[in-house]
N, CA, C and O atoms as a printed pandas DataFrame, in Angstrom:
     atom_number atom_name residue_name chain_id  residue_number  x_coord  y_coord  z_coord
0              1         N          MET        A               1  -66.796 -183.258   -5.268
1              2        CA          MET        A               1  -67.664 -182.198   -5.467
2              3         C          MET        A               1  -68.311 -180.735   -5.602
3              4         O          MET        A               1  -68.759 -180.164   -6.596
4              5         N          ASN        A               2  -68.225 -180.394   -4.499
5              6        CA          ASN        A               2  -68.609 -179.064   -3.508
6              7         C          ASN        A               2  -67.140 -178.279   -4.288
7              8         O          ASN        A               2  -67.518 -177.245   -4.839
8              9         N          ASP        A               3  -65.776 -178.478   -4.449
9             10        CA          ASP        A               3  -64.747 -177.963   -5.523
10            11         C          ASP        A               3  -65.226 -177.955   -7.043
11            12         O          ASP        A               3  -65.196 -176.885   -7.651
12            13         N          LEU        A               4  -65.508 -178.698   -7.448
13            14        CA          LEU        A               4  -65.549 -178.831   -8.659
14            15         C          LEU        A               4  -66.988 -178.169   -8.877
15            16         O          LEU        A               4  -66.823 -178.099  -10.095
16            17         N          LEU        A               5  -68.156 -177.671   -8.716
17            18        CA          LEU        A               5  -68.913 -176.997   -8.813
18            19         C          LEU        A               5  -68.197 -175.302   -8.511
19            20         O          LEU        A               5  -67.955 -174.416   -9.330
20            21         N          LYS        A               6  -68.056 -175.319   -7.414
21            22        CA          LYS        A               6  -67.015 -173.680   -6.899
22            23         C          LYS        A               6  -66.489 -173.349   -8.189
23            24         O          LYS        A               6  -66.360 -172.222   -8.668
24            25         N          ILE        A               7  -66.219 -174.383   -8.666
25            26        CA          ILE        A               7  -65.066 -174.039   -9.562
26            27         C          ILE        A               7  -65.257 -173.386  -11.231
27            28         O          ILE        A               7  -64.489 -172.827  -12.013
28            29         N          TYR        A               8  -66.820 -173.827  -11.275
29            30        CA          TYR        A               8  -67.836 -173.697  -12.479
30            31         C          TYR        A               8  -69.069 -172.421  -11.432
31            32         O          TYR        A               8  -70.233 -172.241  -11.790
32            33         N          GLY        A               9  -68.575 -171.861  -10.446
33            34        CA          GLY        A               9  -69.047 -170.467  -10.480
34            35         C          GLY        A               9  -70.411 -170.864   -9.574
35            36         O          GLY        A               9  -71.308 -170.063   -9.311
36            37         N          PHE        A              10  -70.373 -172.203   -9.176
37            38        CA          PHE        A              10  -71.588 -172.355   -8.641
38            39         C          PHE        A              10  -71.463 -172.191   -6.592
39            40         O          PHE        A              10  -70.573 -172.652   -5.878
40            41         N          LYS        A              11  -72.352 -171.611   -6.284
41            42        CA          LYS        A              11  -73.067 -171.528   -4.774
42            43         C          LYS        A              11  -73.236 -172.953   -4.009
43            44         O          LYS        A              11  -73.979 -173.867   -4.368
44            45         N          ILE        A              12  -72.550 -172.940   -3.102
45            46        CA          ILE        A              12  -72.671 -174.237   -2.426
46            47         C          ILE        A              12  -73.960 -173.883   -1.541
47            48         O          ILE        A              12  -73.897 -173.280   -0.469
48            49         N          ILE        A              13  -75.175 -174.358   -2.162
49            50        CA          ILE        A              13  -76.281 -173.863   -0.756
50            51         C          ILE        A              13  -76.303 -175.182    0.609
51            52         O          ILE        A              13  -76.303 -175.056    1.834
52            53         N          ARG        A              14  -76.318 -176.229   -0.147
53            54        CA          ARG        A              14  -76.046 -177.286    1.370
54            55         C          ARG        A              14  -75.992 -178.397    0.891
55            56         O          ARG        A              14  -76.069 -178.423   -0.338
56            57         N          ASN        A              15  -75.824 -179.895    1.699
57            58        CA          ASN        A              15  -75.550 -180.712    1.137
58            59         C          ASN        A              15  -75.907 -181.698    1.929
59            60         O          ASN        A              15  -75.454 -181.599    3.069
60            61         N          HIS        A              16  -76.985 -183.204    1.578
61            62        CA          HIS        A              16  -77.333 -183.632    2.141
62            63         C          HIS        A              16  -77.117 -185.679    1.866
63            64         O          HIS        A              16  -77.589 -186.308    0.920
64            65         N          GLY        A              17  -76.440 -186.147    2.806
65            66        CA          GLY        A              17  -75.640 -187.280    2.795
66            67         C          GLY        A              17  -76.935 -188.473    2.575
67            68         O          GLY        A              17  -78.076 -188.193    2.943
68            69         N          GLY        A              18  -76.665 -189.593    2.042
69            70        CA          GLY        A              18  -77.895 -191.075    2.117
70            71         C          GLY        A              18  -77.357 -191.139    2.879
71            72         O          GLY        A              18  -76.611 -190.404    3.526
72            73         N          THR        A              19  -77.768 -192.317    2.905
73            74        CA          THR        A              19  -77.711 -193.648    4.363
74            75         C          THR        A              19  -76.327 -193.968    4.200
75            76         O          THR        A              19  -75.489 -193.592    3.381
76            77         N          TRP        A              20  -76.286 -194.745    5.168
77            78        CA          TRP        A              20  -74.781 -194.970    5.319
78            79         C          TRP        A              20  -74.583 -196.771    4.821
79            80         O          TRP        A              20  -73.600 -197.306    4.308
80            81         N          GLY        A              21  -76.174 -197.491    5.282
81            82        CA          GLY        A              21  -75.827 -199.011    5.194
82            83         C          GLY        A              21  -76.114 -199.503    6.348
83            84         O          GLY        A              21  -76.209 -200.728    6.424
84            85         N          ILE        A              22  -76.281 -198.867    7.277
85            86        CA          ILE        A              22  -76.686 -199.587    8.539
86            87         C          ILE        A              22  -77.754 -198.927    8.910
87            88         O          ILE        A              22  -77.943 -197.712    8.846
88            89         N          PRO        A              23  -78.742 -200.096    9.463
89            90        CA          PRO        A              23  -80.283 -199.922    9.610
90            91         C          PRO        A              23  -80.311 -198.549   10.946
91            92         O          PRO        A              23  -79.296 -198.214   11.559
92            93         N          LEU        A              24  -81.418 -198.052   11.122
93            94        CA          LEU        A              24  -81.929 -197.074   12.319
94            95         C          LEU        A              24  -80.406 -195.743   12.371
95            96         O          LEU        A              24  -80.583 -194.531   12.489
96            97         N          ILE        A              25  -79.251 -196.318   12.266
97            98        CA          ILE        A              25  -78.080 -195.080   12.520
98            99         C          ILE        A              25  -77.978 -194.589   11.520
99           100         O          ILE        A              25  -78.153 -193.392   11.291
100          101         N          GLY        A              26  -77.761 -195.194   10.966
101          102        CA          GLY        A              26  -77.352 -195.018    9.165
102          103         C          GLY        A              26  -77.761 -193.380    8.737
103          104         O          GLY        A              26  -76.955 -192.479    8.510
104          105         N          GLN        A              27  -79.292 -193.293    8.701
105          106        CA          GLN        A              27  -79.944 -192.022    8.787
106          107         C          GLN        A              27  -79.499 -191.105    9.660
107          108         O          GLN        A              27  -80.001 -189.996    9.479
108          109         N          ILE        A              28  -78.734 -191.181   10.540
109          110        CA          ILE        A              28  -78.781 -190.282   11.716
110          111         C          ILE        A              28  -77.288 -190.131   11.467
111          112         O          ILE        A              28  -76.976 -189.050   11.967
112          113         N          LEU        A              29  -76.236 -190.701   10.938
113          114        CA          LEU        A              29  -74.593 -190.382   11.029
114          115         C          LEU        A              29  -75.593 -189.498    9.506
115          116         O          LEU        A              29  -75.906 -188.309    9.551
116          117         N          ALA        A              30  -75.863 -190.265    8.519
117          118        CA          ALA        A              30  -75.831 -189.608    6.984
118          119         C          ALA        A              30  -76.286 -188.144    7.133
119          120         O          ALA        A              30  -75.975 -187.308    6.284
120          121         N          LYS        A              31  -77.405 -187.679    8.776
121          122        CA          LYS        A              31  -77.041 -185.805    8.599
122          123         C          LYS        A              31  -76.004 -185.772    9.257
123          124         O          LYS        A              31  -75.061 -185.213    8.697
124          125         N          ARG        A              32  -75.760 -186.332   10.653
125          126        CA          ARG        A              32  -74.857 -185.217   11.124
126          127         C          ARG        A              32  -73.669 -185.564    9.994
127          128         O          ARG        A              32  -73.128 -184.466   10.118
128          129         N          PHE        A              33  -72.956 -186.141    9.128
129          130        CA          PHE        A              33  -71.433 -186.564    8.012
130          131         C          PHE        A              33  -72.147 -186.339    6.576
131          132         O          PHE        A              33  -71.775 -187.313    5.922
132          133         N          PRO        A              34  -72.680 -185.835    6.053
133          134        CA          PRO        A              34  -72.902 -186.016    4.814
134          135         C          PRO        A              34  -72.181 -186.566    3.513
135          136         O          PRO        A              34  -72.560 -187.214    2.537
136          137         N          TYR        A              35  -70.941 -186.008    3.939
137          138        CA          TYR        A              35  -70.118 -186.553    2.978
138          139         C          TYR        A              35  -69.593 -188.021    2.881
139          140         O          TYR        A              35  -69.123 -188.675    1.950
140          141         N          TYR        A              36  -69.759 -188.195    3.731
141          142        CA          TYR        A              36  -69.529 -190.141    4.106
142          143         C          TYR        A              36  -69.989 -190.959    4.077
143          144         O          TYR        A              36  -69.569 -192.000    4.582
144          145         N          GLY        A              37  -71.244 -190.805    3.358
145          146        CA          GLY        A              37  -72.504 -191.781    3.166
146          147         C          GLY        A              37  -71.901 -192.309    1.999
147          148         O          GLY        A              37  -70.817 -192.199    1.426
148          149         N          LEU        A              38  -73.146 -193.024    1.812
149          150        CA          LEU        A              38  -73.348 -193.998    0.298
150          151         C          LEU        A              38  -73.006 -193.095   -0.655
151          152         O          LEU        A              38  -71.983 -193.188   -1.334
152          153         N          PHE        A              39  -73.798 -192.238   -0.740
153          154        CA          PHE        A              39  -74.141 -191.084   -2.318
154          155         C          PHE        A              39  -74.506 -189.767   -0.934
155          156         O          PHE        A              39  -74.880 -189.853    0.236
156          157         N          THR        A              40  -74.243 -188.916   -1.622
157          158        CA          THR        A              40  -74.589 -187.414   -1.511
158          159         C          THR        A              40  -74.870 -186.192   -2.333
159          160         O          THR        A              40  -73.914 -185.714   -2.943
160          161         N          ILE        A              41  -76.289 -185.496   -2.461
161          162        CA          ILE        A              41  -76.717 -184.496   -2.827
162          163         C          ILE        A              41  -76.767 -183.317   -2.741
163          164         O          ILE        A              41  -77.262 -182.894   -1.696
164          165         N          VAL        A              42  -76.383 -182.488   -3.573
165          166        CA          VAL        A              42  -75.116 -181.413   -2.763
166          167         C          VAL        A              42  -76.747 -180.125   -4.107
167          168         O          VAL        A              42  -77.007 -180.111   -5.310
168          169         N          LEU        A              43  -77.253 -179.427   -2.980
169          170        CA          LEU        A              43  -77.716 -178.631   -3.717
170          171         C          LEU        A              43  -76.842 -177.360   -4.270
171          172         O          LEU        A              43  -75.749 -177.096   -3.770
172          173         N          ALA        A              44  -77.214 -176.855   -4.976
173          174        CA          ALA        A              44  -76.484 -175.735   -5.514
174          175         C          ALA        A              44  -76.611 -174.731   -5.813
175          176         O          ALA        A              44  -76.786 -174.568   -4.606
176          177         N          GLN        A              45  -76.813 -172.884   -6.626
177          178        CA          GLN        A              45  -77.120 -172.882   -7.141
178          179         C          GLN        A              45  -75.701 -171.422   -8.109
179          180         O          GLN        A              45  -74.648 -170.981   -7.649
180          181         N          LYS        A              46  -76.300 -171.163   -9.305
181          182        CA          LYS        A              46  -75.373 -170.461   -9.995
182          183         C          LYS        A              46  -75.466 -169.015  -10.140
183          184         O          LYS        A              46  -76.170 -168.257  -10.806
184          185         N          LYS        A              47  -74.819 -168.926   -9.560
185          186        CA          LYS        A              47  -73.808 -167.230   -9.587
186          187         C          LYS        A              47  -73.969 -166.687  -10.167
187          188         O          LYS        A              47  -73.352 -165.623  -10.205
């Protein structure tokens, strides 16, 4: 998703990962590795 947004002229500000589906440690892992969660939220700004 980041590459696609960059192609269309967006600047990536932050990625936020969703839970991994594992109770308790899933949220910690999602913060540490946002790309591998069940979903990822990308905050981007048009240049």
